[in-house]
C-alpha positions, 0 to 999 in steps of 0.5 A, spaced: 461 060 827 456 065 823 453 062 817 449 067 812 443 064 809 442 064 802 436 068 802 436 076 803 433 079 810 427 082 805 425 075 803 425 072 809 421 077 812 416 076 806 416 069 808 414 070 815 410 076 816 403 075 812 402 083 812 408 085 809 408 086 801 413 086 796 411 094 794 412 095 802 419 092 802 421 096 795 418 102 799 422 101 805 428 099 801 428 106 797 427 110 804 433 106 807 437 108 801 435 115 802 436 116 809 442 111 809 439 106 813 439 098 812 432 095 810 430 092 816 431 099 820 427 102 815 422 097 815 421 099 823 421 106 822 416 106 817 412 102 822 411 096 817 415 091 822 417 090 829 424 090 832 422 083 834 420 081 827 427 083 824 431 080 830 427 073 828 429 074 821 436 076 822 436 069 827 434 065 821 439 069 816 445 068 820 443 061 824 444 064 831 439 063 836 434 069 838 433 071 845 427 075 846 428 076 853 434 075 857 432 071 864 436 074 870 436 067 873 440 064 867 446 070 867 452 068 871 454 074 875 461 072 876 462 073 868 459 079 868 463 082 874 470 080 869 467 085 863 468 092 864 462 096 864 465 101 859 466 096 854 459 093 855 456 100 854 460 102 848 459 096 844 452 094 847 453 087 848 452 083 855 455 077 857 450 071 859 454 065 861 459 060 859 456 053 856 462 048 856 468 053 854 464 058 850 461 064 852 454 066 850 454 074 849 447 078 847 448 083 841 443 086 837 448 086 831 452 079 831 456 081 825 460 086 829 466 081 830 471 086 833 468 087 840 467 079 841 474 078 839 476 083 844 472 079 849 475 072 848 482 075 849 480 078 855 477 072 858 481 067 855 474 064 852 471 062 845 465 067 844 459 066 841 453 071 840 446 070 841 441 076 838 437 080 843 434 087 842 438 093 844 433 095 849 433 088 853 441 088 853 441 095 856 436 093 861 440 087 863 446 092 863 443 097 868 440 091 872 447 087 873 452 093 873 452 097 879 446 093 882 450 093 888 450 101 888 446 104 894 439 105 894 437 113 895 435 110 902 441 107 903 445 113 902 441 117 907 443 112 912 450 112 910 450 120 911 447 120 918 453 123 922 457 126 917 458 134 916 455 135 909 454 143 909 451 146 903 455 145 897 458 152 895 462 150 889 460 147 882 462 140 882 463 136 875 458 132 873 459 125 872 459 123 864 454 117 866 449 117 872 451 110 873 458 112 875 457 115 882 461 110 886 466 115 888 462 122 889 460 125 895 454 123 899 449 129 897 451 128 890 450 121 890 443 121 893 441 127 887 444 122 882 441 116 884 434 120 885 435 122 877 437 115 876 431 112 879 426 116 876 429 115 869 428 107 870 421 108 873 419 112 867 417 118 871 416 125 868 417 129 874 420 129 880 417 133 886 422 135 892 417 138 897 419 141 904 415 141 909 415 144 917 418 137 919 420 133 913 422 133 906 418 129 901 420 126 894 415 124 889 415 122 882 410 123 877 409 116 873 404 115 868 400 122 870 400 120 878 404 122 883 407 117 888 411 118 894 418 115 893 423 118 899 423 122 905 430 125 906 431 128 913 429 135 914 437 137 915 439 135 908 434 140 905 439 145 903 444 141 901 440 137 896 437 144 893 444 147 893 446 141 889 440 141 884 441 148 883 449 147 881 447 142 876 442 147 873 447 153 873 442 157 878 444 162 883 445 158 890 445 164 894 438 166 891 433 163 896 427 169 895 426 169 888 423 163 883 429 160 878 428 156 872 434 152 869 436 146 865 440 140 867 443 135 861 444 128 864 446 121 861 444 114 863 448 109 859 446 111 852 440 115 853 440 123 853 435 126 858 434 133 858 431 136 865 427 142 866 428 145 873 423 150 877 425 152 884 420 157 888 420 159 895 415 157 900 414 157 907 418 152 909 424 152 904 425 152 896 420 147 893 423 144 886 420 140 880 424 137 875 421 135 868 424 129 865 425 129 857 428 123 854 431 126 848 433 119 845 426 117 846 423 114 839 417 119 837 411 115 836 408 113 830 400 116 829 398 109 829 401 108 836 398 114 840 391 110 841 387 113 835 381 108 833 381 106 826 376 110 824 379 117 827 386 115 825 383 115 817 379 121 818 385 125 822 390 122 817 386 125 811 386 132 815 393 133 816 394 132 808 390 138 807 394 144 804 391 150 808 386 150 815 387 150 822 387 143 826 386 145 834 388 140 839 385 141 846 386 138 853 389 140 860 396 140 861 399 134 861 394 131 856 399 129 851 397 135 846 405 136 844 406 129 843 400 128 838 403 134 834 410 132 834 407 125 831 403 129 826 409 133 824 413 127 823 408 124 819 407 129 814 415 132 814 418 131 807 423 134 803 418 138 799 415 141 805 417 147 809 415 146 816 416 151 822 414 151 829 414 156 835 414 153 841 414 154 849 419 151 850 422 147 844 421 140 848 424 135 843 428 137 836 425 134 830 430 133 824 428 137 818 424 142 822 425 149 824 423 150 831 423 157 834 423 158 842 419 164 845 422 169 849 417 174 852 423 178 855 425 180 848 418 180 846 419 174 842 412 172 843 407 167 840 404 172 836 411 176 834 414 169 832 408 167 828 409 174 824 416 172 823 414 165 820 410 167 815 415 171 812 419 164 811 415 161 806 412 156 810 407 150 808 406 148 815 406 152 821 405 149 828 404 154 834 405 151 841 399 155 844 393 160 842 393 164 848 391 171 846 386 174 841 392 176 837 395 169 836 389 167 834 387 172 829 394 171 826 393 163 826 387 164 822 389 169 817 395 164 816 390 158 814 386 163 810 392 165 806 394 158 804 398 155 810 396 149 814 396 151 821 396 146 828 396 149 835 393 147 842 388 150 846 386 149 854 379 147 853 375 141 856 372 138 850 373 139 842 366 143 842 369 148 847 374 150 843 369 154 838 366 158 844 373 159 847 375 162 840 369 166 839 370 169 847 376 171 845 373 176 840 374 172 833 368 173 828 364 167 827 365 167 820 373 166 821 372 160 825 367 157 821 371 158 814 378 156 817 378 151 822 378 144 819 377 140 826 378 140 833 381 134 837 380 133 845 384 128 848 386 125 855 392 120 857 389 114 860 394 109 864 394 102 860 393 095 864 400 092 866 401 086 861 405 082 867 399 082 872 393 083 868 387 078 870 380 078 868 374 080 872 366 081 871 364 088 872 357 090 875 352 093 871 352 100 875 360 101 873 359 100 866 353 105 866 358 110 868 361 110 862 355 109 858 355 101 857 350 096 858 352 088 860 349 087 853 354 092 850 359 089 853 357 081 851 357 084 844 364 085 844 367 081 849 365 076 855 370 079 860 374 085 862 381 086 865 384 089 871 391 089 873 392 086 880 399 090 881 406 087 881 413 089 882 414 091 874 408 096 875 410 099 882 404 095 884 399 100 881 396 095 876 398 100 870 404 100 866 405 106 860 399 110 857 395 111 851 390 116 849 383 117 848 380 122 843 374 126 841 375 128 834 370 134 832 370 135 824 368 142 822 362 139 817 357 144 813 352 142 819 357 145 824 359 151 820 352 153 820 352 152 828 358 156 829 355 162 824 349 162 828 353 163 835 351 156 838 354 154 844 358 148 845 353 144 848 349 144 842 355 143 837 357 137 841 350 134 842 348 135 834 355 132 832 354 126 837 346 125 834 349 125 827 354 120 829 360 125 827 363 125 833 365 120 839 366 123 846 372 122 850 368 117 855 365 113 848 373 112 846 375 110 853 369 105 853 371 102 847 378 101 850 375 098 856 372 093 852 378 092 848 382 090 855 387 096 854 384 100 860 379 100 866 373 103 868 376 107 874 381 110 869 376 112 864 372 116 870 379 118 873 381 122 867 374 124 864 370 126 870 370 134 871 
């Protein structure tokens, strides 16, 4: 039986979380009422508590055990096999085991009694809930349901000897990628490749034809890994299946094509951008995976140091000016801008973006997808935005002098503008704008700050172990043994395990170089100083920490490794 504690969830959280205040609780309550959310979920969205904090408090309030992790060793697979997959997926619950005559079931919301009653009737057992996170429940569902589903390699083995041919008609896409049991072998193989990529947190899938073989590689945390080598004879069938899913012309093999695929995996919607190009040995495909149900990162979660976060948060609340984010492709610029826009988004502000492409939909924000075929370029889109009475504008990228000039004039007429540039460091963005033909006085008067960034891999927490670096390795990132010992006695490295694909890294965070356009920097811009002089002067006056410097801090904090910092910062 579920017993309700006399104290509210808010009171329990206040008692158990030292950092939570009554004022924050009140703010979350008001936010929750405004957004039709319960106070616990409102606290999580505002970044005041973690989901773990909420579930522990719920466990106390309802007097129900909390299971932070569902141990696969404790799960009774016989019971799992008796409960339909669609039922557990729909109700987000997971049957764990039978204790005596009572079935223990993991749920995030144990007050949702109807599915528990249905489960009791189905199995003829008494049912008791335990509290667990939605993510833990979904991971267990993915692990135990369809765990006997063939791997991509097994599918290839089973296909040997079969007449596959080329898929010549559109086949209906399954509602969920986990439901692939009865599909044709090629369809099953492609679905499994996508399914595995989502499970492995891959951002891209590369299907690459060569003279005698076909390679499938996943990009995970920014690095490509060989995953599969299907026989060359399956190449045309795999390419055709992907084209069918993306609504592309399967008969056209001479020209590049672009398309989109939408797939579903349990409760996750994944948008896939498809690029097909002809090469010497056949068509090469790259699939970019965008998890549409991924939670947008809070500004506190993307890797800013405390000082840079405080400075950046002040900047993004200015009423006018330009803030530029720079870095190569895949350095997380879009994620930073989305986190920024989400932070300042409110009912009092009119925020409009022009992007190529619109990767994620943001609630309450007008987003324009550029389309050069109909002359909807960044410049033309930006002109149109200015007639929409915006307060904040985000331009996906400044690619030409026309876009740069419109963005600068927009900032000088009372708009806050965010945009990106492809330069190696923050100071280089100034030189890039001047090289485009923008007058120095316009750059000096409009740009508030420039931030360069890179994404670095984070040491896997499962196989993290201490090690002692040598003086030479530390010197490469600008540190000495004395610097290290002032902060920590040891550094860390990942030895590699099954959780991180034996790489020693799992997940990514950012390193940043935030150049504030101070009076001193403005004088240098007006005098046409080159980027090296601006950079050296900003470092000398302690106005900026370089990418390597920020990376060194994260090495000392045990977040990443020296090798990783050198990998992403060495030019």
